N, C-alpha and C positions, 0 to 999 in steps of 0.2 A: 798716413792720413792726409798728406798734402795733395794727393791726387783727387780726393773726394770733394774737397771744398769748392773748387771751380765748378764741378759737375752739379753739386747741390745748389750753388748760387745760380748757375745757369738754368737749372730746372725750375727754381723758384721764380726767377724773373720771366722765363718763358711761359710758365703756367700763369703767373699773376697778370702779366701784361697781355698775354694772348687771350685768356678768358675775359679779362677786364675790358679789353678793346672790343672783343666780339659782343659782349653784353652792351657796351656803349653803342655800337652800331645797330644792334637789334632794337635797343630802346629808342634811338633816333628814328628808325624806320617806323616803329610802332607809333611814336608821337606824331610823326608826319602824317601817317594814315588817319590817326585820330583827329587831328586838326582838319584834315581835308573832309572827313565825314561830318564834323560839326559845321564846317563852312557850307557843305552841300545841303545839310538839313535846314540851314537858315535861308537858302535861296527861295525866291518867290515860286519858281517852278523847278522842283528838284530834277536832277538828271535821270535818264531812263534806268541806268544801272542802280541808282539809289532806290528808285521805286520798285524795281524788280527784287532787290534784296529785301526790302520791307515786306513785300508780298510773300516771299519765300519764308521769312521769319514768322509771319503771322499764321501760316498754315500749321495744322496739327503735325506733330513730329512723325506720325505714322505714314504720312503722304510722301 
């Protein structure tokens, strides 16, 4: 059983830290995009890309 413990510990740390770090990176990217969208929506004249996205979202889903 001495061979399996380092493999089990390595697997646990690799999985826990690997998935945890990936989730942290995805969350920070999501929050950065969310904050940018909120900031863009508060501007007196929203950017073109923001207005185009709003138009696309307001269309019926079949179009």
